[in-house]
C-alpha positions in Angstrom: -26.8 9.7 -3.1 -26.3 6.4 -1.4 -28.4 3.4 -2.6 -29.3 0.7 0.0 -29.9 -3.0 -0.5 -33.4 -4.2 0.5 -33.1 -7.9 -0.3 -30.5 -10.4 -1.5 -30.3 -14.0 -2.6 -27.0 -16.0 -2.8 -26.3 -17.7 -6.2 -24.2 -20.9 -6.7 -20.7 -19.9 -7.6 -17.3 -21.3 -8.3 -14.0 -21.2 -6.3 -14.0 -18.8 -3.3 -16.1 -16.2 -5.1 -19.5 -15.3 -3.6 -22.2 -14.1 -6.0 -25.5 -12.6 -5.1 -28.6 -11.1 -6.7 -29.3 -7.9 -4.8 -32.5 -5.8 -4.9 -31.8 -2.1 -4.4 -34.0 0.4 -2.6 -34.4 2.3 -5.8 -36.2 -0.6 -7.4 -33.3 -1.9 -9.5 -31.8 -5.4 -9.6 -28.0 -5.8 -9.5 -25.5 -8.6 -9.2 -22.9 -8.4 -6.4 -19.6 -10.3 -6.7 -17.4 -10.8 -3.6 -13.8 -12.0 -3.8 -12.0 -12.9 -0.6 -8.9 -11.1 0.6 -5.7 -12.8 -0.3 -3.9 -11.3 2.8 -6.2 -11.1 5.8 -3.4 -9.7 8.0 -3.4 -6.5 6.0 -5.1 -3.4 7.4 -8.9 -4.0 7.2 -8.1 -7.5 5.9 -11.5 -8.8 6.9 -13.2 -6.6 4.3 -13.5 -8.5 1.0 -13.4 -7.0 -2.5 -17.1 -6.2 -3.4 -18.1 -5.3 -7.0 -21.7 -4.4 -8.0 -22.9 -4.8 -11.6 -25.7 -2.5 -12.5 -26.3 0.8 -14.3 -27.2 3.2 -11.5 -28.6 6.7 -11.8 -25.7 9.2 -11.8 -23.0 6.6 -12.5 -21.5 7.2 -15.9 -19.9 4.2 -17.6 -16.4 5.0 -18.7 -14.6 1.7 -18.5 -15.7 -0.3 -21.6 -19.2 -1.7 -21.7 -19.4 -3.5 -18.3 -21.4 -1.5 -15.7 -19.3 -2.5 -12.7 -18.4 -0.4 -9.6 -16.5 -1.3 -6.5 -18.2 -1.1 -3.1 -15.1 -2.2 -1.2 -11.4 -3.0 -1.9 -10.8 -1.8 -5.5 -7.6 -3.1 -7.0 -6.3 0.4 -7.6 -7.3 4.0 -7.2 -8.5 4.4 -10.8 -11.4 2.0 -10.3 -14.9 3.5 -10.2 -16.7 3.5 -6.8 -20.4 2.6 -6.4 -23.1 4.4 -4.5 -24.5 1.1 -3.3 -24.2 0.6 0.5 -24.8 -3.0 1.7 -26.4 -3.4 5.2 -24.3 -4.9 8.0 -26.4 -8.1 8.0 -25.5 -8.7 4.4 -21.8 -8.0 5.1 -21.9 -10.5 8.0 -23.5 -13.2 5.9 -20.9 -12.7 3.2 -18.1 -12.9 5.8 -19.7 -16.1 7.1 -19.8 -17.7 3.7 -16.3 -16.7 2.9 -15.1 -18.2 6.2 -17.0 -21.4 5.5 -15.4 -21.7 2.1 -11.9 -21.4 3.7 -12.6 -24.0 6.4 -11.7 -27.5 5.3 -14.7 -29.9 5.5 -14.1 -32.9 7.7 -13.9 -36.2 6.0 -16.9 -38.3 6.9 -16.7 -42.1 7.0 -20.0 -43.4 5.5 -19.8 -46.6 7.5 -19.4 -44.8 10.9 -22.2 -45.5 13.3 -23.8 -48.2 11.1 -24.8 -51.3 13.0 -23.5 -54.5 11.4 -24.9 -57.9 11.7 -22.6 -60.9 11.1 -25.0 -63.8 11.1 
């Protein structure tokens, strides 16, 4: 049984991690954490690591007490997969945010364009 995402809101986060509140089509609220790929030249290198935190129906917790499941790019084959399927619009917004975090911001001169009067 796949679970869709109806709505989402981005949260402030640190470093290159993107954090969202996601509202699922089964009425549950979850948190989604997205970590950028370290090597984007790898096969499917544009797909970031996505982890959903929520206790979902039919997903038994076996790894400690944290209800987390991977949507994409688990670190190894023993990691638990989630039944949550994000829509393409959400994936594109996440990719845009990750790309914006990697792009260096231009330095802005605060005095540029300011008219000066030397009387």
